[in-house]
PDB file with one MODEL, atoms N, CA, C and O in Angstrom:
MODEL        1
ATOM      1  N   UNK A   1       0.843  -1.173   0.000  1.00  0.00           N
ATOM      2  CA  UNK A   1       0.000   0.000   0.000  1.00  0.00           C
ATOM      3  C   UNK A   1       0.894   1.244   0.000  1.00  0.00           C
ATOM      4  O   UNK A   1       1.451   1.604   1.037  1.00  0.00           O
ATOM      5  N   UNK A   2       1.030   1.881  -1.118  1.00  0.00           N
ATOM      6  CA  UNK A   2       1.897   3.062  -1.185  1.00  0.00           C
ATOM      7  C   UNK A   2       1.212   4.305  -0.628  1.00  0.00           C
ATOM      8  O   UNK A   2      -0.011   4.347  -0.497  1.00  0.00           O
ATOM      9  N   UNK A   3       2.003   5.299  -0.307  1.00  0.00           N
ATOM     10  CA  UNK A   3       1.477   6.575   0.164  1.00  0.00           C
ATOM     11  C   UNK A   3       0.744   7.271  -0.975  1.00  0.00           C
ATOM     12  O   UNK A   3       1.115   7.109  -2.138  1.00  0.00           O
ATOM     13  N   UNK A   4      -0.286   8.039  -0.658  1.00  0.00           N
ATOM     14  CA  UNK A   4      -1.098   8.711  -1.667  1.00  0.00           C
ATOM     15  C   UNK A   4      -0.673  10.152  -1.904  1.00  0.00           C
ATOM     16  O   UNK A   4      -1.154  10.782  -2.846  1.00  0.00           O
ATOM     17  N   UNK A   5       0.225  10.695  -1.065  1.00  0.00           N
ATOM     18  CA  UNK A   5       0.682  12.074  -1.236  1.00  0.00           C
ATOM     19  C   UNK A   5       2.096  12.223  -0.699  1.00  0.00           C
ATOM     20  O   UNK A   5       2.583  11.371   0.045  1.00  0.00           O
ATOM     21  N   UNK A   6       2.749  13.311  -1.083  1.00  0.00           N
ATOM     22  CA  UNK A   6       4.106  13.584  -0.611  1.00  0.00           C
ATOM     23  C   UNK A   6       4.113  13.815   0.889  1.00  0.00           C
ATOM     24  O   UNK A   6       5.040  13.394   1.581  1.00  0.00           O
ATOM     25  N   UNK A   7       3.080  14.483   1.396  1.00  0.00           N
ATOM     26  CA  UNK A   7       3.014  14.770   2.828  1.00  0.00           C
ATOM     27  C   UNK A   7       2.934  13.480   3.644  1.00  0.00           C
ATOM     28  O   UNK A   7       3.582  13.356   4.684  1.00  0.00           O
ATOM     29  N   UNK A   8       2.143  12.529   3.173  1.00  0.00           N
ATOM     30  CA  UNK A   8       2.006  11.257   3.887  1.00  0.00           C
ATOM     31  C   UNK A   8       3.308  10.458   3.816  1.00  0.00           C
ATOM     32  O   UNK A   8       3.676   9.792   4.784  1.00  0.00           O
ATOM     33  N   UNK A   9       4.002  10.516   2.692  1.00  0.00           N
ATOM     34  CA  UNK A   9       5.267   9.814   2.529  1.00  0.00           C
ATOM     35  C   UNK A   9       6.318  10.390   3.480  1.00  0.00           C
ATOM     36  O   UNK A   9       7.083   9.642   4.088  1.00  0.00           O
ATOM     37  N   UNK A  10       6.354  11.716   3.607  1.00  0.00           N
ATOM     38  CA  UNK A  10       7.297  12.366   4.520  1.00  0.00           C
ATOM     39  C   UNK A  10       6.989  12.012   5.976  1.00  0.00           C
ATOM     40  O   UNK A  10       7.901  11.750   6.759  1.00  0.00           O
ATOM     41  N   UNK A  11       5.702  12.005   6.337  1.00  0.00           N
ATOM     42  CA  UNK A  11       5.302  11.663   7.698  1.00  0.00           C
ATOM     43  C   UNK A  11       5.680  10.224   8.035  1.00  0.00           C
ATOM     44  O   UNK A  11       6.124   9.937   9.147  1.00  0.00           O
ATOM     45  N   UNK A  12       5.503   9.328   7.080  1.00  0.00           N
ATOM     46  CA  UNK A  12       5.870   7.929   7.299  1.00  0.00           C
ATOM     47  C   UNK A  12       7.377   7.794   7.478  1.00  0.00           C
ATOM     48  O   UNK A  12       7.835   6.994   8.295  1.00  0.00           O
ATOM     49  N   UNK A  13       8.145   8.563   6.728  1.00  0.00           N
ATOM     50  CA  UNK A  13       9.597   8.532   6.878  1.00  0.00           C
ATOM     51  C   UNK A  13      10.042   9.003   8.251  1.00  0.00           C
ATOM     52  O   UNK A  13      10.949   8.424   8.848  1.00  0.00           O
ATOM     53  N   UNK A  14       9.403  10.057   8.754  1.00  0.00           N
ATOM     54  CA  UNK A  14       9.736  10.560  10.087  1.00  0.00           C
ATOM     55  C   UNK A  14       9.360   9.545  11.159  1.00  0.00           C
ATOM     56  O   UNK A  14      10.120   9.330  12.103  1.00  0.00           O
ATOM     57  N   UNK A  15       8.198   8.924  11.021  1.00  0.00           N
ATOM     58  CA  UNK A  15       7.759   7.913  11.987  1.00  0.00           C
ATOM     59  C   UNK A  15       8.669   6.697  11.955  1.00  0.00           C
ATOM     60  O   UNK A  15       8.973   6.119  12.999  1.00  0.00           O
ATOM     61  N   UNK A  16       9.105   6.308  10.768  1.00  0.00           N
ATOM     62  CA  UNK A  16      10.009   5.167  10.637  1.00  0.00           C
ATOM     63  C   UNK A  16      11.359   5.470  11.289  1.00  0.00           C
ATOM     64  O   UNK A  16      11.948   4.599  11.929  1.00  0.00           O
ATOM     65  N   UNK A  17      11.844   6.687  11.130  1.00  0.00           N
ATOM     66  CA  UNK A  17      13.114   7.079  11.757  1.00  0.00           C
ATOM     67  C   UNK A  17      13.003   7.021  13.280  1.00  0.00           C
ATOM     68  O   UNK A  17      13.940   6.595  13.955  1.00  0.00           O
ATOM     69  N   UNK A  18      11.875   7.444  13.816  1.00  0.00           N
ATOM     70  CA  UNK A  18      11.682   7.402  15.268  1.00  0.00           C
ATOM     71  C   UNK A  18      11.549   5.956  15.757  1.00  0.00           C
ATOM     72  O   UNK A  18      12.057   5.610  16.823  1.00  0.00           O
ATOM     73  N   UNK A  19      10.880   5.134  14.993  1.00  0.00           N
ATOM     74  CA  UNK A  19      10.726   3.726  15.370  1.00  0.00           C
ATOM     75  C   UNK A  19      12.070   3.011  15.366  1.00  0.00           C
ATOM     76  O   UNK A  19      12.334   2.167  16.223  1.00  0.00           O
ATOM     77  N   UNK A  20      12.912   3.348  14.406  1.00  0.00           N
ATOM     78  CA  UNK A  20      14.227   2.717  14.304  1.00  0.00           C
ATOM     79  C   UNK A  20      15.269   3.288  15.240  1.00  0.00           C
ATOM     80  O   UNK A  20      16.378   2.759  15.316  1.00  0.00           O
ATOM     81  N   UNK A  21      14.943   4.356  15.958  1.00  0.00           N
ATOM     82  CA  UNK A  21      15.860   4.936  16.927  1.00  0.00           C
ATOM     83  C   UNK A  21      16.783   5.998  16.359  1.00  0.00           C
ATOM     84  O   UNK A  21      17.677   6.471  17.061  1.00  0.00           O
ATOM     85  N   UNK A  22      16.589   6.383  15.103  1.00  0.00           N
ATOM     86  CA  UNK A  22      17.439   7.407  14.496  1.00  0.00           C
ATOM     87  C   UNK A  22      17.045   8.812  14.934  1.00  0.00           C
ATOM     88  O   UNK A  22      17.851   9.740  14.862  1.00  0.00           O
ATOM     89  N   UNK A  23      15.817   8.963  15.384  1.00  0.00           N
ATOM     90  CA  UNK A  23      15.283  10.257  15.792  1.00  0.00           C
ATOM     91  C   UNK A  23      14.499  10.033  17.086  1.00  0.00           C
ATOM     92  O   UNK A  23      13.844   9.000  17.223  1.00  0.00           O
ATOM     93  N   UNK A  24      14.547  10.963  18.032  1.00  0.00           N
ATOM     94  CA  UNK A  24      13.770  10.771  19.263  1.00  0.00           C
ATOM     95  C   UNK A  24      12.262  10.851  18.996  1.00  0.00           C
ATOM     96  O   UNK A  24      11.807  11.676  18.204  1.00  0.00           O
ATOM     97  N   UNK A  25      11.502   9.991  19.662  1.00  0.00           N
ATOM     98  CA  UNK A  25      10.056   9.938  19.452  1.00  0.00           C
ATOM     99  C   UNK A  25       9.355  11.198  19.925  1.00  0.00           C
ATOM    100  O   UNK A  25       8.298  11.539  19.394  1.00  0.00           O
ATOM    101  N   UNK A  26       9.909  11.905  20.909  1.00  0.00           N
ATOM    102  CA  UNK A  26       9.234  13.091  21.424  1.00  0.00           C
ATOM    103  C   UNK A  26       9.233  14.252  20.425  1.00  0.00           C
ATOM    104  O   UNK A  26       8.502  15.223  20.621  1.00  0.00           O
ATOM    105  N   UNK A  27      10.031  14.171  19.365  1.00  0.00           N
ATOM    106  CA  UNK A  27      10.053  15.225  18.352  1.00  0.00           C
ATOM    107  C   UNK A  27       8.965  15.060  17.296  1.00  0.00           C
ATOM    108  O   UNK A  27       8.767  15.957  16.477  1.00  0.00           O
ATOM    109  N   UNK A  28       8.261  13.939  17.299  1.00  0.00           N
ATOM    110  CA  UNK A  28       7.207  13.714  16.311  1.00  0.00           C
ATOM    111  C   UNK A  28       5.985  14.574  16.617  1.00  0.00           C
ATOM    112  O   UNK A  28       5.645  14.803  17.778  1.00  0.00           O
ATOM    113  N   UNK A  29       5.324  15.051  15.543  1.00  0.00           N
ATOM    114  CA  UNK A  29       4.109  15.843  15.691  1.00  0.00           C
ATOM    115  C   UNK A  29       3.090  15.394  14.658  1.00  0.00           C
ATOM    116  O   UNK A  29       3.451  14.831  13.625  1.00  0.00           O
ATOM    117  N   UNK A  30       1.834  15.640  14.931  1.00  0.00           N
ATOM    118  CA  UNK A  30       0.765  15.440  13.963  1.00  0.00           C
ATOM    119  C   UNK A  30       0.665  14.030  13.406  1.00  0.00           C
ATOM    120  O   UNK A  30       0.633  13.046  14.146  1.00  0.00           O
ATOM    121  N   UNK A  31       0.617  13.960  12.073  1.00  0.00           N
ATOM    122  CA  UNK A  31       0.400  12.681  11.394  1.00  0.00           C
ATOM    123  C   UNK A  31       1.512  11.682  11.656  1.00  0.00           C
ATOM    124  O   UNK A  31       1.250  10.487  11.792  1.00  0.00           O
ATOM    125  N   UNK A  32       2.751  12.156  11.730  1.00  0.00           N
ATOM    126  CA  UNK A  32       3.856  11.218  11.960  1.00  0.00           C
ATOM    127  C   UNK A  32       3.760  10.577  13.344  1.00  0.00           C
ATOM    128  O   UNK A  32       4.108   9.408  13.509  1.00  0.00           O
ATOM    129  N   UNK A  33       3.294  11.328  14.333  1.00  0.00           N
ATOM    130  CA  UNK A  33       3.127  10.786  15.682  1.00  0.00           C
ATOM    131  C   UNK A  33       2.025   9.724  15.694  1.00  0.00           C
ATOM    132  O   UNK A  33       2.176   8.673  16.316  1.00  0.00           O
ATOM    133  N   UNK A  34       0.921  10.004  15.005  1.00  0.00           N
ATOM    134  CA  UNK A  34      -0.175   9.034  14.926  1.00  0.00           C
ATOM    135  C   UNK A  34       0.255   7.784  14.172  1.00  0.00           C
ATOM    136  O   UNK A  34      -0.083   6.669  14.568  1.00  0.00           O
ATOM    137  N   UNK A  35       1.001   7.968  13.085  1.00  0.00           N
ATOM    138  CA  UNK A  35       1.473   6.821  12.305  1.00  0.00           C
ATOM    139  C   UNK A  35       2.404   5.947  13.127  1.00  0.00           C
ATOM    140  O   UNK A  35       2.314   4.721  13.069  1.00  0.00           O
ATOM    141  N   UNK A  36       3.280   6.550  13.878  1.00  0.00           N
ATOM    142  CA  UNK A  36       4.256   5.803  14.677  1.00  0.00           C
ATOM    143  C   UNK A  36       3.547   4.932  15.706  1.00  0.00           C
ATOM    144  O   UNK A  36       3.982   3.816  15.990  1.00  0.00           O
ATOM    145  N   UNK A  37       2.455   5.446  16.261  1.00  0.00           N
ATOM    146  CA  UNK A  37       1.735   4.715  17.303  1.00  0.00           C
ATOM    147  C   UNK A  37       0.830   3.628  16.741  1.00  0.00           C
ATOM    148  O   UNK A  37       0.609   2.613  17.401  1.00  0.00           O
ATOM    149  N   UNK A  38       0.301   3.822  15.534  1.00  0.00           N
ATOM    150  CA  UNK A  38      -0.724   2.907  15.046  1.00  0.00           C
ATOM    151  C   UNK A  38      -0.274   1.942  13.949  1.00  0.00           C
ATOM    152  O   UNK A  38      -0.998   0.996  13.640  1.00  0.00           O
ATOM    153  N   UNK A  39       0.891   2.151  13.359  1.00  0.00           N
ATOM    154  CA  UNK A  39       1.315   1.314  12.234  1.00  0.00           C
ATOM    155  C   UNK A  39       2.539   0.483  12.604  1.00  0.00           C
ATOM    156  O   UNK A  39       3.343   0.874  13.449  1.00  0.00           O
ATOM    157  N   UNK A  40       2.660  -0.662  11.959  1.00  0.00           N
ATOM    158  CA  UNK A  40       3.824  -1.512  12.180  1.00  0.00           C
ATOM    159  C   UNK A  40       5.029  -0.932  11.434  1.00  0.00           C
ATOM    160  O   UNK A  40       4.874  -0.112  10.529  1.00  0.00           O
ATOM    161  N   UNK A  41       6.209  -1.361  11.820  1.00  0.00           N
ATOM    162  CA  UNK A  41       7.428  -0.880  11.168  1.00  0.00           C
ATOM    163  C   UNK A  41       7.462  -1.306   9.698  1.00  0.00           C
ATOM    164  O   UNK A  41       7.954  -0.564   8.848  1.00  0.00           O
ATOM    165  N   UNK A  42       6.951  -2.478   9.402  1.00  0.00           N
ATOM    166  CA  UNK A  42       6.915  -2.974   8.025  1.00  0.00           C
ATOM    167  C   UNK A  42       6.013  -2.091   7.149  1.00  0.00           C
ATOM    168  O   UNK A  42       6.380  -1.746   6.026  1.00  0.00           O
ATOM    169  N   UNK A  43       4.847  -1.732   7.662  1.00  0.00           N
ATOM    170  CA  UNK A  43       3.922  -0.884   6.913  1.00  0.00           C
ATOM    171  C   UNK A  43       4.481   0.534   6.758  1.00  0.00           C
ATOM    172  O   UNK A  43       4.322   1.151   5.704  1.00  0.00           O
ATOM    173  N   UNK A  44       5.128   1.046   7.793  1.00  0.00           N
ATOM    174  CA  UNK A  44       5.764   2.363   7.697  1.00  0.00           C
ATOM    175  C   UNK A  44       6.845   2.366   6.619  1.00  0.00           C
ATOM    176  O   UNK A  44       6.994   3.341   5.881  1.00  0.00           O
ATOM    177  N   UNK A  45       7.588   1.281   6.535  1.00  0.00           N
ATOM    178  CA  UNK A  45       8.640   1.181   5.523  1.00  0.00           C
ATOM    179  C   UNK A  45       8.048   1.198   4.117  1.00  0.00           C
ATOM    180  O   UNK A  45       8.633   1.791   3.211  1.00  0.00           O
ATOM    181  N   UNK A  46       6.895   0.556   3.919  1.00  0.00           N
ATOM    182  CA  UNK A  46       6.240   0.572   2.612  1.00  0.00           C
ATOM    183  C   UNK A  46       5.797   1.982   2.242  1.00  0.00           C
ATOM    184  O   UNK A  46       5.994   2.421   1.109  1.00  0.00           O
ATOM    185  N   UNK A  47       5.199   2.691   3.196  1.00  0.00           N
ATOM    186  CA  UNK A  47       4.760   4.058   2.941  1.00  0.00           C
ATOM    187  C   UNK A  47       5.948   4.969   2.661  1.00  0.00           C
ATOM    188  O   UNK A  47       5.902   5.783   1.739  1.00  0.00           O
ATOM    189  N   UNK A  48       6.999   4.839   3.441  1.00  0.00           N
ATOM    190  CA  UNK A  48       8.160   5.725   3.314  1.00  0.00           C
ATOM    191  C   UNK A  48       8.935   5.461   2.029  1.00  0.00           C
ATOM    192  O   UNK A  48       9.589   6.367   1.513  1.00  0.00           O
ATOM    193  N   UNK A  49       8.877   4.253   1.506  1.00  0.00           N
ATOM    194  CA  UNK A  49       9.653   3.926   0.310  1.00  0.00           C
ATOM    195  C   UNK A  49       8.935   4.307  -0.984  1.00  0.00           C
ATOM    196  O   UNK A  49       9.481   4.107  -2.069  1.00  0.00           O
ATOM    197  N   UNK A  50       7.728   4.848  -0.889  1.00  0.00           N
ATOM    198  CA  UNK A  50       6.982   5.272  -2.071  1.00  0.00           C
ATOM    199  C   UNK A  50       7.752   6.372  -2.799  1.00  0.00           C
ATOM    200  O   UNK A  50       8.233   7.320  -2.177  1.00  0.00           O
ATOM    201  N   UNK A  51       7.863   6.239  -4.113  1.00  0.00           N
ATOM    202  CA  UNK A  51       8.521   7.272  -4.916  1.00  0.00           C
ATOM    203  C   UNK A  51       7.636   8.512  -4.933  1.00  0.00           C
ATOM    204  O   UNK A  51       6.420   8.403  -5.091  1.00  0.00           O
ATOM    205  N   UNK A  52       8.230   9.683  -4.773  1.00  0.00           N
ATOM    206  CA  UNK A  52       7.464  10.923  -4.656  1.00  0.00           C
ATOM    207  C   UNK A  52       7.133  11.552  -6.000  1.00  0.00           C
ATOM    208  O   UNK A  52       6.355  12.504  -6.066  1.00  0.00           O
ATOM    209  N   UNK A  53       7.705  11.037  -7.051  1.00  0.00           N
ATOM    210  CA  UNK A  53       7.438  11.577  -8.381  1.00  0.00           C
ATOM    211  C   UNK A  53       5.967  11.343  -8.744  1.00  0.00           C
ATOM    212  O   UNK A  53       5.433  10.256  -8.527  1.00  0.00           O
ATOM    213  N   UNK A  54       5.335  12.349  -9.285  1.00  0.00           N
ATOM    214  CA  UNK A  54       3.945  12.324  -9.722  1.00  0.00           C
ATOM    215  C   UNK A  54       2.924  12.192  -8.588  1.00  0.00           C
ATOM    216  O   UNK A  54       1.760  11.894  -8.853  1.00  0.00           O
ATOM    217  N   UNK A  55       3.326  12.403  -7.355  1.00  0.00           N
ATOM    218  CA  UNK A  55       2.372  12.410  -6.243  1.00  0.00           C
ATOM    219  C   UNK A  55       1.958  13.858  -5.957  1.00  0.00           C
ATOM    220  O   UNK A  55       2.778  14.769  -6.074  1.00  0.00           O
ATOM    221  N   UNK A  56       0.700  14.072  -5.587  1.00  0.00           N
ATOM    222  CA  UNK A  56       0.297  15.426  -5.193  1.00  0.00           C
ATOM    223  C   UNK A  56       0.915  15.783  -3.844  1.00  0.00           C
ATOM    224  O   UNK A  56       1.255  14.895  -3.063  1.00  0.00           O
ATOM    225  N   UNK A  57       1.062  17.079  -3.566  1.00  0.00           N
ATOM    226  CA  UNK A  57       1.617  17.491  -2.273  1.00  0.00           C
ATOM    227  C   UNK A  57       0.694  17.045  -1.130  1.00  0.00           C
ATOM    228  O   UNK A  57       1.158  16.518  -0.119  1.00  0.00           O
ATOM    229  N   UNK A  58      -0.602  17.261  -1.300  1.00  0.00           N
ATOM    230  CA  UNK A  58      -1.599  16.840  -0.308  1.00  0.00           C
ATOM    231  C   UNK A  58      -2.757  16.176  -1.042  1.00  0.00           C
ATOM    232  O   UNK A  58      -3.102  16.566  -2.158  1.00  0.00           O
ATOM    233  N   UNK A  59      -3.338  15.198  -0.426  1.00  0.00           N
ATOM    234  CA  UNK A  59      -4.482  14.491  -0.999  1.00  0.00           C
ATOM    235  C   UNK A  59      -5.759  15.139  -0.474  1.00  0.00           C
ATOM    236  O   UNK A  59      -5.882  15.373   0.728  1.00  0.00           O
ATOM    237  N   UNK A  60      -6.701  15.428  -1.353  1.00  0.00           N
ATOM    238  CA  UNK A  60      -7.968  16.033  -0.931  1.00  0.00           C
ATOM    239  C   UNK A  60      -8.876  15.022  -0.267  1.00  0.00           C
ATOM    240  O   UNK A  60      -9.983  15.365   0.148  1.00  0.00           O
TER     241      UNK A  60
ENDMDL
END
């Protein structure tokens, strides 16, 4: 399941970094904080690995 927008892909990348210990979890805000709490690391990796070319900035 790929990300549907650039914003969601970026949020998944931030959540994945916090899950992996590269970034402190207390720095997460908004969507990335919710994603980190509710999604598995495997699913976050799928969202974060989505190519950003031809994706809208935000999904309506």
